[in-house]
KESEVEX-475065 format. One record per residue (C-alpha): residue number from 1; residue in one letter; chain; z, x, y. Coordinates in pm, 1 decimal. Each point is the difference from the previous one (the first is absolute). Example, Ala and Ser with C-alpha at 12.3 -4.5 7.8 and 13.67 -1.06 7.14 Angstrom:
! KESEVEX-475065
+-----+------+------+----------+----------+----------+
! pos ! code ! unit !        w !        u !        v !
+-----+------+------+----------+----------+----------+
!   1 !    A !    A !    780.0 !   1230.0 !   -450.0 !
!   2 !    S !    A !    -66.0 !    137.0 !    344.0 !
+-----+------+------+----------+----------+----------+
//
This chain:
! KESEVEX-475065
+-----+------+------+----------+----------+----------+
! pos ! code ! unit !        w !        u !        v !
+-----+------+------+----------+----------+----------+
!   1 !    M !    A !     49.3 !   -685.9 !  15349.3 !
!   2 !    S !    A !     84.0 !    -52.7 !   -358.0 !
!   3 !    M !    A !   -127.0 !    218.1 !   -278.6 !
!   4 !    S !    A !   -218.6 !   -291.6 !   -153.5 !
!   5 !    S !    A !   -160.1 !    -88.4 !    353.3 !
!   6 !    H !    A !    -75.5 !    374.8 !     45.2 !
!   7 !    L !    A !   -149.5 !     24.6 !   -345.5 !
!   8 !    Q !    A !   -214.8 !   -317.6 !     75.8 !
!   9 !    E !    A !   -119.6 !    137.6 !    318.6 !
!  10 !    L !    A !    -99.5 !    316.3 !   -163.2 !
!  11 !    R !    A !   -189.7 !   -181.9 !   -266.8 !
!  12 !    K !    A !   -167.1 !   -203.9 !    267.4 !
!  13 !    K !    A !   -122.6 !    337.8 !    192.4 !
!  14 !    H !    A !   -118.1 !    118.5 !   -337.3 !
!  15 !    E !    A !   -206.0 !   -289.3 !    -69.8 !
!  16 !    T !    A !   -142.7 !     14.1 !    347.8 !
!  17 !    L !    A !    -80.9 !    369.3 !    -48.0 !
!  18 !    S !    A !   -151.5 !    -74.4 !   -332.9 !
!  19 !    N !    A !   -245.6 !   -271.0 !    164.1 !
!  20 !    E !    A !    -86.4 !    256.5 !    274.2 !
!  21 !    V !    A !    -84.1 !    265.6 !   -251.7 !
!  22 !    E !    A !   -228.0 !   -239.5 !   -208.5 !
!  23 !    V !    A !   -181.4 !    -95.8 !    306.3 !
!  24 !    A !    A !    -50.1 !    365.4 !    114.8 !
!  25 !    Q !    A !   -123.6 !    109.7 !   -344.6 !
!  26 !    R !    A !   -282.3 !   -265.0 !     32.1 !
!  27 !    S !    A !    -99.9 !     99.3 !    346.2 !
!  28 !    P !    A !   -233.7 !    312.3 !    -16.6 !
!  29 !    A !    A !     64.9 !     61.0 !    372.8 !
!  30 !    F !    A !    391.7 !     29.9 !    -45.4 !
!  31 !    D !    A !    147.2 !    337.1 !     86.9 !
!  32 !    D !    A !    129.1 !    183.7 !   -288.7 !
!  33 !    I !    A !    273.3 !    156.8 !    189.2 !
!  34 !    H !    A !    111.2 !   -337.5 !     79.8 !
!  35 !    L !    A !    -22.0 !   -119.7 !   -348.9 !
!  36 !    K !    A !    211.4 !    295.6 !   -135.7 !
!  37 !    A !    A !    280.8 !    -85.6 !    275.8 !
!  38 !    L !    A !     -2.1 !   -359.7 !   -128.6 !
!  39 !    K !    A !     32.1 !    107.3 !   -358.1 !
!  40 !    K !    A !    275.4 !    247.7 !     91.1 !
!  41 !    Q !    A !    192.8 !   -262.4 !    206.6 !
!  42 !    K !    A !    -38.0 !   -239.2 !   -304.7 !
!  43 !    L !    A !    145.0 !    242.3 !   -239.8 !
!  44 !    K !    A !    290.0 !     85.6 !    214.0 !
!  45 !    I !    A !     82.7 !   -349.6 !     14.6 !
!  46 !    K !    A !    -35.1 !    -57.3 !   -370.3 !
!  47 !    E !    A !    238.8 !    289.2 !    -73.0 !
!  48 !    E !    A !    239.5 !   -131.8 !    249.2 !
!  49 !    I !    A !     -7.6 !   -352.0 !   -179.6 !
!  50 !    E !    A !     41.8 !    173.3 !   -330.9 !
!  51 !    R !    A !    299.4 !    206.5 !    131.0 !
!  52 !    L !    A !    177.2 !   -313.6 !    153.1 !
!  53 !    S !    A !    -69.5 !   -214.7 !   -325.1 !
!  54 !    H !    A !    187.6 !    238.1 !   -226.1 !
+-----+------+------+----------+----------+----------+
//
């Protein structure tokens, strides 16, 4: 897998997680622990994107 395709895949995962987090935040019945896990996963992907971009 080339670096650009890897970065593209990471960006796609990050966007998907962003959407999931938004939906979860609007749902009062959503589990806070799961929301925190989504946010943590999203942050790790963002950090990986930044690390590979520089």
